[in-house]
Predicted model as a PDB file, atoms N, CA, C, CB and O in Angstrom, pLDDT in the B-factor column:
MODEL        1                                                                  
ATOM      1  N   MET A   1     123.988  80.471 118.052  1.00 81.00           N  
ATOM      2  CA  MET A   1     123.343  80.653 116.772  1.00 81.00           C  
ATOM      3  C   MET A   1     124.383  80.723 115.645  1.00 81.00           C  
ATOM      4  CB  MET A   1     122.483  81.917 116.791  1.00 81.00           C  
ATOM      5  O   MET A   1     124.185  80.154 114.572  1.00 81.00           O  
ATOM      6  N   ILE A   2     125.465  81.411 115.896  1.00 81.00           N  
ATOM      7  CA  ILE A   2     126.489  81.536 114.858  1.00 81.00           C  
ATOM      8  C   ILE A   2     127.069  80.173 114.522  1.00 81.00           C  
ATOM      9  CB  ILE A   2     127.605  82.496 115.305  1.00 81.00           C  
ATOM     10  O   ILE A   2     127.299  79.854 113.356  1.00 81.00           O  
ATOM     11  N   GLN A   3     127.307  79.367 115.560  1.00 85.00           N  
ATOM     12  CA  GLN A   3     127.841  78.025 115.314  1.00 85.00           C  
ATOM     13  C   GLN A   3     126.852  77.185 114.499  1.00 85.00           C  
ATOM     14  CB  GLN A   3     128.162  77.322 116.651  1.00 85.00           C  
ATOM     15  O   GLN A   3     127.263  76.444 113.606  1.00 85.00           O  
ATOM     16  N   ALA A   4     125.562  77.294 114.797  1.00 83.00           N  
ATOM     17  CA  ALA A   4     124.543  76.556 114.038  1.00 83.00           C  
ATOM     18  C   ALA A   4     124.530  77.028 112.587  1.00 83.00           C  
ATOM     19  CB  ALA A   4     123.138  76.738 114.677  1.00 83.00           C  
ATOM     20  O   ALA A   4     124.390  76.219 111.670  1.00 83.00           O  
ATOM     21  N   PHE A   5     124.674  78.325 112.381  1.00 82.00           N  
ATOM     22  CA  PHE A   5     124.731  78.871 111.025  1.00 82.00           C  
ATOM     23  C   PHE A   5     125.922  78.287 110.278  1.00 82.00           C  
ATOM     24  CB  PHE A   5     124.820  80.414 111.058  1.00 82.00           C  
ATOM     25  O   PHE A   5     125.795  77.847 109.135  1.00 82.00           O  
ATOM     26  N   LYS A   6     127.087  78.286 110.935  1.00 83.00           N  
ATOM     27  CA  LYS A   6     128.296  77.785 110.283  1.00 83.00           C  
ATOM     28  C   LYS A   6     128.176  76.296 109.942  1.00 83.00           C  
ATOM     29  CB  LYS A   6     129.513  78.019 111.180  1.00 83.00           C  
ATOM     30  O   LYS A   6     128.562  75.871 108.853  1.00 83.00           O  
ATOM     31  N   ARG A   7     127.638  75.508 110.883  1.00 84.00           N  
ATOM     32  CA  ARG A   7     127.509  74.066 110.653  1.00 84.00           C  
ATOM     33  C   ARG A   7     126.557  73.741 109.508  1.00 84.00           C  
ATOM     34  CB  ARG A   7     127.032  73.382 111.917  1.00 84.00           C  
ATOM     35  O   ARG A   7     126.760  72.753 108.802  1.00 84.00           O  
ATOM     36  N   ASN A   8     125.531  74.547 109.315  1.00 85.00           N  
ATOM     37  CA  ASN A   8     124.489  74.228 108.341  1.00 85.00           C  
ATOM     38  C   ASN A   8     124.586  74.999 107.040  1.00 85.00           C  
ATOM     39  CB  ASN A   8     123.163  74.475 108.943  1.00 85.00           C  
ATOM     40  O   ASN A   8     123.765  74.798 106.146  1.00 85.00           O  
ATOM     41  N   SER A   9     125.556  75.865 106.913  1.00 86.00           N  
ATOM     42  CA  SER A   9     125.687  76.682 105.708  1.00 86.00           C  
ATOM     43  C   SER A   9     126.425  75.932 104.607  1.00 86.00           C  
ATOM     44  CB  SER A   9     126.413  77.986 106.027  1.00 86.00           C  
ATOM     45  O   SER A   9     127.169  74.983 104.854  1.00 86.00           O  
ATOM     46  N   GLN A  10     126.193  76.391 103.393  1.00 85.00           N  
ATOM     47  CA  GLN A  10     126.878  75.840 102.230  1.00 85.00           C  
ATOM     48  C   GLN A  10     127.765  76.921 101.644  1.00 85.00           C  
ATOM     49  CB  GLN A  10     125.866  75.310 101.171  1.00 85.00           C  
ATOM     50  O   GLN A  10     127.452  78.108 101.741  1.00 85.00           O  
ATOM     51  N   GLY A  11     128.856  76.523 101.043  1.00 82.00           N  
ATOM     52  CA  GLY A  11     129.772  77.471 100.418  1.00 82.00           C  
ATOM     53  C   GLY A  11     131.205  77.089 100.715  1.00 82.00           C  
ATOM     54  O   GLY A  11     131.488  76.376 101.678  1.00 82.00           O  
ATOM     55  N   LEU A  12     132.117  77.579  99.866  1.00 80.00           N  
ATOM     56  CA  LEU A  12     133.519  77.208 100.008  1.00 80.00           C  
ATOM     57  C   LEU A  12     134.233  78.015 101.082  1.00 80.00           C  
ATOM     58  CB  LEU A  12     134.227  77.379  98.696  1.00 80.00           C  
ATOM     59  O   LEU A  12     135.066  77.481 101.814  1.00 80.00           O  
ATOM     60  N   THR A  13     133.909  79.298 101.176  1.00 80.00           N  
ATOM     61  CA  THR A  13     134.573  80.159 102.163  1.00 80.00           C  
ATOM     62  C   THR A  13     133.519  80.907 102.960  1.00 80.00           C  
ATOM     63  CB  THR A  13     135.549  81.157 101.474  1.00 80.00           C  
ATOM     64  O   THR A  13     132.361  81.001 102.552  1.00 80.00           O  
ATOM     65  N   SER A  14     133.941  81.443 104.111  1.00 77.00           N  
ATOM     66  CA  SER A  14     132.973  82.084 105.008  1.00 77.00           C  
ATOM     67  C   SER A  14     132.260  83.271 104.369  1.00 77.00           C  
ATOM     68  CB  SER A  14     133.668  82.541 106.267  1.00 77.00           C  
ATOM     69  O   SER A  14     131.127  83.574 104.745  1.00 77.00           O  
ATOM     70  N   ASP A  15     132.888  83.948 103.417  1.00 78.00           N  
ATOM     71  CA  ASP A  15     132.219  85.094 102.803  1.00 78.00           C  
ATOM     72  C   ASP A  15     131.207  84.676 101.737  1.00 78.00           C  
ATOM     73  CB  ASP A  15     133.246  86.025 102.192  1.00 78.00           C  
ATOM     74  O   ASP A  15     130.479  85.524 101.222  1.00 78.00           O  
ATOM     75  N   THR A  16     131.148  83.396 101.399  1.00 82.00           N  
ATOM     76  CA  THR A  16     130.150  82.935 100.428  1.00 82.00           C  
ATOM     77  C   THR A  16     129.179  81.918 101.033  1.00 82.00           C  
ATOM     78  CB  THR A  16     130.844  82.323  99.219  1.00 82.00           C  
ATOM     79  O   THR A  16     128.402  81.297 100.308  1.00 82.00           O  
ATOM     80  N   TRP A  17     129.220  81.746 102.366  1.00 83.00           N  
ATOM     81  CA  TRP A  17     128.310  80.808 102.999  1.00 83.00           C  
ATOM     82  C   TRP A  17     126.870  81.224 102.772  1.00 83.00           C  
ATOM     83  CB  TRP A  17     128.601  80.701 104.489  1.00 83.00           C  
ATOM     84  O   TRP A  17     126.539  82.409 102.729  1.00 83.00           O  
ATOM     85  N   ASN A  18     126.017  80.205 102.627  1.00 88.00           N  
ATOM     86  CA  ASN A  18     124.618  80.442 102.349  1.00 88.00           C  
ATOM     87  C   ASN A  18     123.811  79.427 103.145  1.00 88.00           C  
ATOM     88  CB  ASN A  18     124.314  80.347 100.821  1.00 88.00           C  
ATOM     89  O   ASN A  18     124.104  78.232 103.108  1.00 88.00           O  
ATOM     90  N   LEU A  19     122.808  79.891 103.855  1.00 87.00           N  
ATOM     91  CA  LEU A  19     121.964  79.003 104.640  1.00 87.00           C  
ATOM     92  C   LEU A  19     120.579  78.989 104.001  1.00 87.00           C  
ATOM     93  CB  LEU A  19     121.895  79.453 106.141  1.00 87.00           C  
ATOM     94  O   LEU A  19     119.847  79.977 104.070  1.00 87.00           O  
ATOM     95  N   LYS A  20     120.229  77.887 103.390  1.00 87.00           N  
ATOM     96  CA  LYS A  20     118.951  77.753 102.692  1.00 87.00           C  
ATOM     97  C   LYS A  20     117.814  77.632 103.710  1.00 87.00           C  
ATOM     98  CB  LYS A  20     118.970  76.522 101.745  1.00 87.00           C  
ATOM     99  O   LYS A  20     118.004  77.100 104.803  1.00 87.00           O  
ATOM    100  N   PHE A  21     116.629  78.132 103.340  1.00 90.00           N  
ATOM    101  CA  PHE A  21     115.501  78.138 104.258  1.00 90.00           C  
ATOM    102  C   PHE A  21     115.108  76.749 104.751  1.00 90.00           C  
ATOM    103  CB  PHE A  21     114.329  78.778 103.600  1.00 90.00           C  
ATOM    104  O   PHE A  21     114.855  76.600 105.946  1.00 90.00           O  
ATOM    105  N   PRO A  22     115.042  75.730 103.906  1.00 90.00           N  
ATOM    106  CA  PRO A  22     114.672  74.409 104.436  1.00 90.00           C  
ATOM    107  C   PRO A  22     115.605  73.933 105.557  1.00 90.00           C  
ATOM    108  CB  PRO A  22     114.673  73.386 103.310  1.00 90.00           C  
ATOM    109  O   PRO A  22     115.165  73.282 106.505  1.00 90.00           O  
ATOM    110  N   THR A  23     116.884  74.263 105.439  1.00 89.00           N  
ATOM    111  CA  THR A  23     117.832  73.895 106.492  1.00 89.00           C  
ATOM    112  C   THR A  23     117.645  74.803 107.705  1.00 89.00           C  
ATOM    113  CB  THR A  23     119.290  73.979 105.973  1.00 89.00           C  
ATOM    114  O   THR A  23     117.687  74.341 108.845  1.00 89.00           O  
ATOM    115  N   LEU A  24     117.440  76.089 107.458  1.00 87.00           N  
ATOM    116  CA  LEU A  24     117.255  77.046 108.543  1.00 87.00           C  
ATOM    117  C   LEU A  24     116.053  76.681 109.406  1.00 87.00           C  
ATOM    118  CB  LEU A  24     117.087  78.454 107.983  1.00 87.00           C  
ATOM    119  O   LEU A  24     116.129  76.746 110.633  1.00 87.00           O  
ATOM    120  N   LYS A  25     114.948  76.299 108.779  1.00 90.00           N  
ATOM    121  CA  LYS A  25     113.746  76.011 109.561  1.00 90.00           C  
ATOM    122  C   LYS A  25     113.873  74.732 110.387  1.00 90.00           C  
ATOM    123  CB  LYS A  25     112.549  75.902 108.641  1.00 90.00           C  
ATOM    124  O   LYS A  25     113.079  74.510 111.301  1.00 90.00           O  
ATOM    125  N   SER A  26     114.849  73.897 110.082  1.00 90.00           N  
ATOM    126  CA  SER A  26     115.015  72.667 110.850  1.00 90.00           C  
ATOM    127  C   SER A  26     115.936  72.849 112.060  1.00 90.00           C  
ATOM    128  CB  SER A  26     115.561  71.576 109.955  1.00 90.00           C  
ATOM    129  O   SER A  26     116.052  71.941 112.883  1.00 90.00           O  
ATOM    130  N   ILE A  27     116.591  74.010 112.179  1.00 89.00           N  
ATOM    131  CA  ILE A  27     117.503  74.260 113.298  1.00 89.00           C  
ATOM    132  C   ILE A  27     116.681  74.558 114.549  1.00 89.00           C  
ATOM    133  CB  ILE A  27     118.476  75.441 112.980  1.00 89.00           C  
ATOM    134  O   ILE A  27     115.827  75.444 114.543  1.00 89.00           O  
ATOM    135  N   LYS A  28     116.942  73.827 115.601  1.00 88.00           N  
ATOM    136  CA  LYS A  28     116.261  74.021 116.885  1.00 88.00           C  
ATOM    137  C   LYS A  28     117.047  75.008 117.732  1.00 88.00           C  
ATOM    138  CB  LYS A  28     116.092  72.674 117.636  1.00 88.00           C  
ATOM    139  O   LYS A  28     118.273  74.934 117.812  1.00 88.00           O  
ATOM    140  N   ILE A  29     116.339  75.926 118.358  1.00 86.00           N  
ATOM    141  CA  ILE A  29     116.978  76.891 119.252  1.00 86.00           C  
ATOM    142  C   ILE A  29     116.279  76.850 120.604  1.00 86.00           C  
ATOM    143  CB  ILE A  29     116.939  78.328 118.651  1.00 86.00           C  
ATOM    144  O   ILE A  29     115.104  76.496 120.697  1.00 86.00           O  
ATOM    145  N   ASN A  30     117.005  77.212 121.636  1.00 89.00           N  
ATOM    146  CA  ASN A  30     116.441  77.277 122.989  1.00 89.00           C  
ATOM    147  C   ASN A  30     116.027  78.705 123.282  1.00 89.00           C  
ATOM    148  CB  ASN A  30     117.459  76.773 124.053  1.00 89.00           C  
ATOM    149  O   ASN A  30     116.805  79.645 123.120  1.00 89.00           O  
ATOM    150  N   VAL A  31     114.794  78.846 123.714  1.00 92.00           N  
ATOM    151  CA  VAL A  31     114.298  80.154 124.128  1.00 92.00           C  
ATOM    152  C   VAL A  31     113.729  80.018 125.541  1.00 92.00           C  
ATOM    153  CB  VAL A  31     113.215  80.700 123.125  1.00 92.00           C  
ATOM    154  O   VAL A  31     113.129  78.997 125.877  1.00 92.00           O  
ATOM    155  N   PRO A  32     113.920  81.050 126.366  1.00 94.00           N  
ATOM    156  CA  PRO A  32     113.381  80.976 127.726  1.00 94.00           C  
ATOM    157  C   PRO A  32     111.848  80.886 127.699  1.00 94.00           C  
ATOM    158  CB  PRO A  32     113.831  82.206 128.551  1.00 94.00           C  
ATOM    159  O   PRO A  32     111.207  81.312 126.738  1.00 94.00           O  
ATOM    160  N   HIS A  33     111.283  80.331 128.759  1.00 97.00           N  
ATOM    161  CA  HIS A  33     109.831  80.299 128.900  1.00 97.00           C  
ATOM    162  C   HIS A  33     109.297  81.724 128.956  1.00 97.00           C  
ATOM    163  CB  HIS A  33     109.413  79.508 130.166  1.00 97.00           C  
ATOM    164  O   HIS A  33     110.031  82.663 129.265  1.00 97.00           O  
ATOM    165  N   PHE A  34     108.014  81.873 128.656  1.00 97.00           N  
ATOM    166  CA  PHE A  34     107.417  83.208 128.578  1.00 97.00           C  
ATOM    167  C   PHE A  34     107.567  83.976 129.895  1.00 97.00           C  
ATOM    168  CB  PHE A  34     105.939  83.099 128.207  1.00 97.00           C  
ATOM    169  O   PHE A  34     107.846  85.175 129.878  1.00 97.00           O  
ATOM    170  N   ASP A  35     107.385  83.303 131.027  1.00 97.00           N  
ATOM    171  CA  ASP A  35     107.531  83.979 132.325  1.00 97.00           C  
ATOM    172  C   ASP A  35     108.939  84.526 132.512  1.00 97.00           C  
ATOM    173  CB  ASP A  35     107.193  83.017 133.470  1.00 97.00           C  
ATOM    174  O   ASP A  35     109.118  85.634 133.017  1.00 97.00           O  
ATOM    175  N   GLU A  36     109.934  83.751 132.104  1.00 97.00           N  
ATOM    176  CA  GLU A  36     111.311  84.224 132.218  1.00 97.00           C  
ATOM    177  C   GLU A  36     111.567  85.389 131.266  1.00 97.00           C  
ATOM    178  CB  GLU A  36     112.296  83.081 131.932  1.00 97.00           C  
ATOM    179  O   GLU A  36     112.266  86.339 131.617  1.00 97.00           O  
ATOM    180  N   GLN A  37     111.001  85.316 130.068  1.00 97.00           N  
ATOM    181  CA  GLN A  37     111.134  86.429 129.128  1.00 97.00           C  
ATOM    182  C   GLN A  37     110.533  87.701 129.723  1.00 97.00           C  
ATOM    183  CB  GLN A  37     110.452  86.091 127.783  1.00 97.00           C  
ATOM    184  O   GLN A  37     111.094  88.788 129.585  1.00 97.00           O  
ATOM    185  N   ARG A  38     109.400  87.555 130.378  1.00 98.00           N  
ATOM    186  CA  ARG A  38     108.746  88.711 131.010  1.00 98.00           C  
ATOM    187  C   ARG A  38     109.626  89.276 132.122  1.00 98.00           C  
ATOM    188  CB  ARG A  38     107.357  88.314 131.576  1.00 98.00           C  
ATOM    189  O   ARG A  38     109.766  90.493 132.242  1.00 98.00           O  
ATOM    190  N   ARG A  39     110.220  88.403 132.936  1.00 98.00           N  
ATOM    191  CA  ARG A  39     111.104  88.881 134.014  1.00 98.00           C  
ATOM    192  C   ARG A  39     112.330  89.595 133.441  1.00 98.00           C  
ATOM    193  CB  ARG A  39     111.552  87.700 134.910  1.00 98.00           C  
ATOM    194  O   ARG A  39     112.761  90.621 133.968  1.00 98.00           O  
ATOM    195  N   ILE A  40     112.880  89.054 132.373  1.00 97.00           N  
ATOM    196  CA  ILE A  40     114.030  89.703 131.726  1.00 97.00           C  
ATOM    197  C   ILE A  40     113.624  91.075 131.204  1.00 97.00           C  
ATOM    198  CB  ILE A  40     114.584  88.828 130.567  1.00 97.00           C  
ATOM    199  O   ILE A  40     114.345  92.056 131.381  1.00 97.00           O  
ATOM    200  N   SER A  41     112.469  91.132 130.563  1.00 97.00           N  
ATOM    201  CA  SER A  41     111.969  92.407 130.034  1.00 97.00           C  
ATOM    202  C   SER A  41     111.751  93.415 131.155  1.00 97.00           C  
ATOM    203  CB  SER A  41     110.658  92.192 129.259  1.00 97.00           C  
ATOM    204  O   SER A  41     112.115  94.584 131.022  1.00 97.00           O  
ATOM    205  N   ASN A  42     111.161  92.967 132.258  1.00 98.00           N  
ATOM    206  CA  ASN A  42     110.938  93.862 133.402  1.00 98.00           C  
ATOM    207  C   ASN A  42     112.253  94.378 133.964  1.00 98.00           C  
ATOM    208  CB  ASN A  42     110.152  93.140 134.502  1.00 98.00           C  
ATOM    209  O   ASN A  42     112.355  95.544 134.346  1.00 98.00           O  
ATOM    210  N   THR A  43     113.252  93.519 134.015  1.00 98.00           N  
ATOM    211  CA  THR A  43     114.565  93.939 134.513  1.00 98.00           C  
ATOM    212  C   THR A  43     115.152  95.023 133.618  1.00 98.00           C  
ATOM    213  CB  THR A  43     115.527  92.736 134.593  1.00 98.00           C  
ATOM    214  O   THR A  43     115.666  96.029 134.106  1.00 98.00           O  
ATOM    215  N   PHE A  44     115.072  94.811 132.301  1.00 98.00           N  
ATOM    216  CA  PHE A  44     115.593  95.831 131.376  1.00 98.00           C  
ATOM    217  C   PHE A  44     114.805  97.133 131.483  1.00 98.00           C  
ATOM    218  CB  PHE A  44     115.551  95.313 129.930  1.00 98.00           C  
ATOM    219  O   PHE A  44     115.385  98.214 131.376  1.00 98.00           O  
ATOM    220  N   ASN A  45     113.506  97.045 131.689  1.00 98.00           N  
ATOM    221  CA  ASN A  45     112.699  98.258 131.870  1.00 98.00           C  
ATOM    222  C   ASN A  45     113.113  99.008 133.127  1.00 98.00           C  
ATOM    223  CB  ASN A  45     111.208  97.906 131.938  1.00 98.00           C  
ATOM    224  O   ASN A  45     113.187 100.237 133.125  1.00 98.00           O  
ATOM    225  N   GLN A  46     113.384  98.266 134.207  1.00 98.00           N  
ATOM    226  CA  GLN A  46     113.840  98.909 135.443  1.00 98.00           C  
ATOM    227  C   GLN A  46     115.189  99.594 135.238  1.00 98.00           C  
ATOM    228  CB  GLN A  46     113.938  97.879 136.580  1.00 98.00           C  
ATOM    229  O   GLN A  46     115.402 100.705 135.722  1.00 98.00           O  
ATOM    230  N   VAL A  47     116.093  98.938 134.528  1.00 98.00           N  
ATOM    231  CA  VAL A  47     117.402  99.537 134.251  1.00 98.00           C  
ATOM    232  C   VAL A  47     117.227 100.793 133.399  1.00 98.00           C  
ATOM    233  CB  VAL A  47     118.335  98.520 133.534  1.00 98.00           C  
ATOM    234  O   VAL A  47     117.872 101.810 133.653  1.00 98.00           O  
ATOM    235  N   ASP A  48     116.354 100.726 132.388  1.00 98.00           N  
ATOM    236  CA  ASP A  48     116.088 101.907 131.557  1.00 98.00           C  
ATOM    237  C   ASP A  48     115.558 103.063 132.395  1.00 98.00           C  
ATOM    238  CB  ASP A  48     115.086 101.566 130.446  1.00 98.00           C  
ATOM    239  O   ASP A  48     115.975 104.207 132.218  1.00 98.00           O  
ATOM    240  N   ASN A  49     114.641 102.762 133.305  1.00 98.00           N  
ATOM    241  CA  ASN A  49     114.087 103.812 134.168  1.00 98.00           C  
ATOM    242  C   ASN A  49     115.149 104.407 135.079  1.00 98.00           C  
ATOM    243  CB  ASN A  49     112.940 103.258 135.006  1.00 98.00           C  
ATOM    244  O   ASN A  49     115.184 105.620 135.284  1.00 98.00           O  
ATOM    245  N   MET A  50     116.013 103.560 135.626  1.00 98.00           N  
ATOM    246  CA  MET A  50     117.095 104.063 136.477  1.00 98.00           C  
ATOM    247  C   MET A  50     118.038 104.956 135.677  1.00 98.00           C  
ATOM    248  CB  MET A  50     117.876 102.894 137.108  1.00 98.00           C  
ATOM    249  O   MET A  50     118.474 106.000 136.162  1.00 98.00           O  
ATOM    250  N   LEU A  51     118.351 104.542 134.452  1.00 98.00           N  
ATOM    251  CA  LEU A  51     119.231 105.359 133.604  1.00 98.00           C  
ATOM    252  C   LEU A  51     118.584 106.691 133.264  1.00 98.00           C  
ATOM    253  CB  LEU A  51     119.584 104.609 132.316  1.00 98.00           C  
ATOM    254  O   LEU A  51     119.253 107.724 133.245  1.00 98.00           O  
ATOM    255  N   LEU A  52     117.283 106.670 132.996  1.00 98.00           N  
ATOM    256  CA  LEU A  52     116.573 107.907 132.699  1.00 98.00           C  
ATOM    257  C   LEU A  52     116.601 108.853 133.893  1.00 98.00           C  
ATOM    258  CB  LEU A  52     115.130 107.610 132.297  1.00 98.00           C  
ATOM    259  O   LEU A  52     116.821 110.054 133.733  1.00 98.00           O  
ATOM    260  N   LEU A  53     116.380 108.318 135.082  1.00 98.00           N  
ATOM    261  CA  LEU A  53     116.438 109.150 136.289  1.00 98.00           C  
ATOM    262  C   LEU A  53     117.836 109.727 136.499  1.00 98.00           C  
ATOM    263  CB  LEU A  53     116.020 108.335 137.520  1.00 98.00           C  
ATOM    264  O   LEU A  53     117.983 110.897 136.851  1.00 98.00           O  
ATOM    265  N   GLN A  54     118.848 108.913 136.283  1.00 98.00           N  
ATOM    266  CA  GLN A  54     120.221 109.396 136.440  1.00 98.00           C  
ATOM    267  C   GLN A  54     120.547 110.477 135.410  1.00 98.00           C  
ATOM    268  CB  GLN A  54     121.213 108.233 136.312  1.00 98.00           C  
ATOM    269  O   GLN A  54     121.203 111.467 135.732  1.00 98.00           O  
ATOM    270  N   GLN A  55     120.086 110.285 134.171  1.00 98.00           N  
ATOM    271  CA  GLN A  55     120.341 111.283 133.134  1.00 98.00           C  
ATOM    272  C   GLN A  55     119.630 112.595 133.460  1.00 98.00           C  
ATOM    273  CB  GLN A  55     119.888 110.759 131.760  1.00 98.00           C  
ATOM    274  O   GLN A  55     120.174 113.676 133.232  1.00 98.00           O  
ATOM    275  N   THR A  56     118.412 112.495 133.995  1.00 98.00           N  
ATOM    276  CA  THR A  56     117.676 113.689 134.403  1.00 98.00           C  
ATOM    277  C   THR A  56     118.434 114.423 135.501  1.00 98.00           C  
ATOM    278  CB  THR A  56     116.261 113.318 134.884  1.00 98.00           C  
ATOM    279  O   THR A  56     118.544 115.649 135.480  1.00 98.00           O  
ATOM    280  N   LYS A  57     118.952 113.667 136.453  1.00 98.00           N  
ATOM    281  CA  LYS A  57     119.727 114.270 137.546  1.00 98.00           C  
ATOM    282  C   LYS A  57     120.980 114.949 137.003  1.00 98.00           C  
ATOM    283  CB  LYS A  57     120.111 113.203 138.594  1.00 98.00           C  
ATOM    284  O   LYS A  57     121.323 116.051 137.430  1.00 98.00           O  
ATOM    285  N   ILE A  58     121.660 114.301 136.071  1.00 98.00           N  
ATOM    286  CA  ILE A  58     122.868 114.886 135.465  1.00 98.00           C  
ATOM    287  C   ILE A  58     122.520 116.179 134.738  1.00 98.00           C  
ATOM    288  CB  ILE A  58     123.535 113.885 134.486  1.00 98.00           C  
ATOM    289  O   ILE A  58     123.241 117.170 134.852  1.00 98.00           O  
ATOM    290  N   ASP A  59     121.416 116.172 133.990  1.00 98.00           N  
ATOM    291  CA  ASP A  59     120.992 117.376 133.269  1.00 98.00           C  
ATOM    292  C   ASP A  59     120.698 118.522 134.236  1.00 98.00           C  
ATOM    293  CB  ASP A  59     119.749 117.078 132.413  1.00 98.00           C  
ATOM    294  O   ASP A  59     121.082 119.666 133.990  1.00 98.00           O  
ATOM    295  N   GLN A  60     120.017 118.210 135.333  1.00 98.00           N  
ATOM    296  CA  GLN A  60     119.712 119.238 136.324  1.00 98.00           C  
ATOM    297  C   GLN A  60     120.981 119.785 136.963  1.00 98.00           C  
ATOM    298  CB  GLN A  60     118.785 118.681 137.398  1.00 98.00           C  
ATOM    299  O   GLN A  60     121.099 120.990 137.182  1.00 98.00           O  
ATOM    300  N   LEU A  61     121.922 118.909 137.261  1.00 98.00           N  
ATOM    301  CA  LEU A  61     123.184 119.361 137.853  1.00 98.00           C  
ATOM    302  C   LEU A  61     123.987 120.207 136.870  1.00 98.00           C  
ATOM    303  CB  LEU A  61     124.017 118.161 138.310  1.00 98.00           C  
ATOM    304  O   LEU A  61     124.644 121.165 137.276  1.00 98.00           O  
ATOM    305  N   ASN A  62     123.944 119.869 135.596  1.00 98.00           N  
ATOM    306  CA  ASN A  62     124.638 120.689 134.596  1.00 98.00           C  
ATOM    307  C   ASN A  62     124.014 122.071 134.491  1.00 98.00           C  
ATOM    308  CB  ASN A  62     124.614 120.001 133.228  1.00 98.00           C  
ATOM    309  O   ASN A  62     124.726 123.061 134.325  1.00 98.00           O  
ATOM    310  N   LYS A  63     122.689 122.149 134.586  1.00 98.00           N  
ATOM    311  CA  LYS A  63     122.022 123.467 134.562  1.00 98.00           C  
ATOM    312  C   LYS A  63     122.408 124.283 135.786  1.00 98.00           C  
ATOM    313  CB  LYS A  63     120.481 123.304 134.501  1.00 98.00           C  
ATOM    314  O   LYS A  63     122.647 125.487 135.697  1.00 98.00           O  
ATOM    315  N   LEU A  64     122.466 123.610 136.928  1.00 97.00           N  
ATOM    316  CA  LEU A  64     122.872 124.294 138.160  1.00 97.00           C  
ATOM    317  C   LEU A  64     124.313 124.782 138.044  1.00 97.00           C  
ATOM    318  CB  LEU A  64     122.720 123.357 139.380  1.00 97.00           C  
ATOM    319  O   LEU A  64     124.633 125.895 138.462  1.00 97.00           O  
ATOM    320  N   LYS A  65     125.160 123.964 137.487  1.00 97.00           N  
ATOM    321  CA  LYS A  65     126.558 124.338 137.277  1.00 97.00           C  
ATOM    322  C   LYS A  65     126.656 125.575 136.397  1.00 97.00           C  
ATOM    323  CB  LYS A  65     127.341 123.177 136.648  1.00 97.00           C  
ATOM    324  O   LYS A  65     127.406 126.503 136.698  1.00 97.00           O  
ATOM    325  N   GLN A  66     125.892 125.582 135.303  1.00 96.00           N  
ATOM    326  CA  GLN A  66     125.914 126.737 134.401  1.00 96.00           C  
ATOM    327  C   GLN A  66     125.425 128.000 135.114  1.00 96.00           C  
ATOM    328  CB  GLN A  66     125.048 126.463 133.158  1.00 96.00           C  
ATOM    329  O   GLN A  66     125.971 129.085 134.912  1.00 96.00           O  
ATOM    330  N   ALA A  67     124.406 127.852 135.940  1.00 96.00           N  
ATOM    331  CA  ALA A  67     123.895 129.015 136.691  1.00 96.00           C  
ATOM    332  C   ALA A  67     124.952 129.552 137.636  1.00 96.00           C  
ATOM    333  CB  ALA A  67     122.628 128.642 137.483  1.00 96.00           C  
ATOM    334  O   ALA A  67     125.138 130.766 137.730  1.00 96.00           O  
ATOM    335  N   TYR A  68     125.650 128.666 138.341  1.00 95.00           N  
ATOM    336  CA  TYR A  68     126.717 129.102 139.250  1.00 95.00           C  
ATOM    337  C   TYR A  68     127.864 129.755 138.483  1.00 95.00           C  
ATOM    338  CB  TYR A  68     127.244 127.913 140.067  1.00 95.00           C  
ATOM    339  O   TYR A  68     128.422 130.754 138.937  1.00 95.00           O  
ATOM    340  N   LEU A  69     128.216 129.203 137.334  1.00 94.00           N  
ATOM    341  CA  LEU A  69     129.293 129.792 136.543  1.00 94.00           C  
ATOM    342  C   LEU A  69     128.916 131.189 136.056  1.00 94.00           C  
ATOM    343  CB  LEU A  69     129.633 128.893 135.351  1.00 94.00           C  
ATOM    344  O   LEU A  69     129.763 132.081 135.998  1.00 94.00           O  
ATOM    345  N   GLN A  70     127.648 131.377 135.708  1.00 93.00           N  
ATOM    346  CA  GLN A  70     127.220 132.712 135.267  1.00 93.00           C  
ATOM    347  C   GLN A  70     127.263 133.710 136.392  1.00 93.00           C  
ATOM    348  CB  GLN A  70     125.823 132.661 134.691  1.00 93.00           C  
ATOM    349  O   GLN A  70     127.541 134.890 136.177  1.00 93.00           O  
ATOM    350  N   LYS A  71     126.985 133.237 137.608  1.00 93.00           N  
ATOM    351  CA  LYS A  71     127.080 134.155 138.767  1.00 93.00           C  
ATOM    352  C   LYS A  71     128.536 134.468 139.092  1.00 93.00           C  
ATOM    353  CB  LYS A  71     126.384 133.541 140.012  1.00 93.00           C  
ATOM    354  O   LYS A  71     128.854 135.584 139.504  1.00 93.00           O  
ATOM    355  N   LEU A  72     129.430 133.479 138.907  1.00 91.00           N  
ATOM    356  CA  LEU A  72     130.838 133.709 139.196  1.00 91.00           C  
ATOM    357  C   LEU A  72     131.491 134.627 138.158  1.00 91.00           C  
ATOM    358  CB  LEU A  72     131.577 132.380 139.256  1.00 91.00           C  
ATOM    359  O   LEU A  72     132.276 135.514 138.495  1.00 91.00           O  
ATOM    360  N   PHE A  73     131.150 134.392 136.896  1.00 86.00           N  
ATOM    361  CA  PHE A  73     131.761 135.146 135.811  1.00 86.00           C  
ATOM    362  C   PHE A  73     130.664 135.830 134.998  1.00 86.00           C  
ATOM    363  CB  PHE A  73     132.626 134.221 134.909  1.00 86.00           C  
ATOM    364  O   PHE A  73     130.256 135.316 133.957  1.00 86.00           O  
ATOM    365  N   PRO A  74     130.185 136.979 135.462  1.00 80.00           N  
ATOM    366  CA  PRO A  74     129.068 137.661 134.777  1.00 80.00           C  
ATOM    367  C   PRO A  74     129.393 138.135 133.382  1.00 80.00           C  
ATOM    368  CB  PRO A  74     128.624 138.829 135.580  1.00 80.00           C  
ATOM    369  O   PRO A  74     128.539 138.717 132.714  1.00 80.00           O  
TER     370      PRO A  74                                                      
ENDMDL                                                                          
END                                                                             
């Protein structure tokens, strides 16, 4: 996408490049089919759930650690 922006932009230097809408709407991009998008989304949801479970486990272990420390050093 960045390369397409650079090729189709107007301006003398990169900090003044401008991509006009008529040119922008003519740029073709590749997007995965809907089924593949759904599979990608499901994969990210599974990773999010795994991370949430791991964070919950870490929180529980930290609470247990604090309880043990309080018993060791009253």
